[in-house]
N, C-alpha and C positions, 0 to 999 in steps of 0.2 A: 638781855639776857645769853651765855654763853651755849644754853640748852637749845634759847635758837638759833643762834650761827649754826652749828649744827644739823640742826633740819632745817635748815634754810640751805645750808652746803649739798644736803643728801635729798633734797627738794620736796622732801617729805613734809612740809610743817602747813598745818591745817590753816592758816591765814594767809598763805599766798598761794595763786590763783594765774595760773599760764595757759592762754591760749591762742594754738595756733590754728590755718588755715585746715579746714579739712575738704574731707573729699580725691575727690578725682582732678574739679578745677581747681581746688586748691584754695577755697572761700570762708571766710568766716559764717555762716549758717546764725535765721535768725533765732533755731534753734540754741547753740552756742550760747548769743548774744544774752536770748531769755534766761538762757542758769547763769551766767552772771549779770542780771538782772534780781531776780530770783535773789543770791545770793551774797548782794549788796543791803539787801533789806534784811539781814542776817547781823546780831553782832559778831564781832569775834572771837573766836576759842580762849586764844594762846595770850597772843599779845596783845594792845592797845590798837591797833589798826591793822585792814587788810589789803593785800595789794594786790591787783588785776594787774598782768601784766598781757598786751593781748600784740603782735607781732602777726609779722605784718598786715597791719590795719589799716594801709591799701585796699587792702582785701575783701573788709566790708561792704559788700553787700549793700544797695542807696537804704530797703527797708532794716537792713539789718543796722548802720547806719543811725537811720531816724529810730527806731526802736533807743538804740542806747542813749540817743540829744536827750531827750530827757534827765535820762539818768545822769550826765555829765553837767545839764543846768541844774541839777536841783543835788550838786552832792551830796553822801552823807556825812557825815563830821570821822568816819572812822572806816572810810576807803578811798585809796589813795589807785588810780590809773594811769600804767604806763604804756603808751602805743606809739608802738616801734612800726619806722617806717622806711622806705630808701626812697618812697615815691611821693612828697606830700601833697605834691598837684591831683593825684590822684583819690585823692579824700576830702567828701563832702566840707566847704567850706566854712559850713555852721558848725562843721565839728572841732576843726582847726581851729577857729574861733572865740571855740570854750576850752583851747588847752592853753598851755604852755608848755612855748616851744626848747627845745634843747639840741644840741648840734653836737652831735658823738663822731669821731670821725677814729679810723684805724688806726691803732698803734704797731707801727714798725714792727715787722719779724723781730729783728737785731735788739729792740728795743725789752720784749719778752722777756727774753731769753737770763736779761742780765739778772 
């Protein structure tokens, strides 16, 4: 509904979880992946589902990827994952094999100004 839309636009929805690489080395730490895993176990707060967006998913260290793998193999019915990466080849094959691939392409500036 409308109440969800305004919270999503302001990035304040309790069921939207966005993760970006951290630290000087810009990686997804095992701690942040464990936070995702812990949050998946909980039911959504307001919406019917929770959405986890992992920016630069290729920046997951191998042990971080492996930690997330079980959650991707046995997904909860109330959680959806969006793994974003410009470098699919840099991700573990086991992660890639459990995801549906959707290609996104840049929108030309002139088209965005319409």
